[in-house]
Phi, psi and omega in degrees: 000143181236137175280099187277340186288351180262009184263355188245140181269124176217171173297155185303322182293339178264006176252324181294140182240352183212135178257125180295142178303331176278110186295344180283346179265147183287156176291154184237159176256093184244349177257127187231165179249118181252147180208157180287159181300326182297326182258019184304313184283353180284343179272112183274323183198149173226126188213148177266129176257088187288341181276345179287129186268111176245016178052050181209160175279358172264146179266158181284125178254124183239132178248138175258122185246152175267123181276133177246107182272139179290142180287329180251127182250138176282174181299140183293133181283138178277148178293130180283122178254131184260139178286144181277070184295340180296337180291343178290351175290338174287121185300320181295316179294318180297320179294318178297317180299314181294318182294316181294321178296316180300318181294317181291323177293323178295320178294320180292327181292328182292336181273000181231157180267337182248200179286152179289142176286153183298322181299324178293315179298316181300315182294322177298316181295316181296314181298317181290326178297319179295320182286325187268310185257335177074189182262160175291144176269145176301141180297137181286141180285129181254109184277073181282338184280091186268188183296325180296316178297317181297322181293313182292327177292319178297319178295320179296318180294322177296320178295325179294316179299318179297320180294320181293327180282323181227097185277083175247163180295323180295318180293321179295317180293323178296318179294316180296321179295319179290328175297317179295319179296324180296316180297320179293320184295313185279347181247022181299324184279006182297327181293337180268010179085020183289345176298327182290334181262004176076022183271350182261137183265134166269106193289351180293116173080006184246006181244151181224000000 
């Protein structure tokens, strides 16, 4: 393994990856990007984006890689579609499903003298499942992140940039206060059970 992040020339602020809690001490480069010798030349650049807010004393390290596509491609994989088996909890649907399978197996049995092969039974069940219960639908996107959330997040990010440029107690307290307000703003619906629907944001690492 090779530490590739030390091979590129950037400004000091784009090299440091961690800020010491003591503001009088300089930031350090303690987070690195490692890669195998075989892929050494695939790393085009490694740089710290200190203005990106990840709510941490570590800065975001981003590597730019060169993609090497294979000349020969295997057969394209099909998207796996899942059957909506939860619909079988409905007594009427379950009864219809069971009755239709029984009728189709009985019809298939009449055409043979012996027991049905497993592949025939399996195919009957799959076909009837598709016809009766169908496939699961993709979960609908819930746009919970409204203008209010966007506004408070933008203010918090601006306060963070100001704090990084001028590390004063007032700037630090302003940033911490806006972080608390952001959590309250985006998690207001938690009392109504919105955590179960995924409408509440855990702001760690999701803001820029």
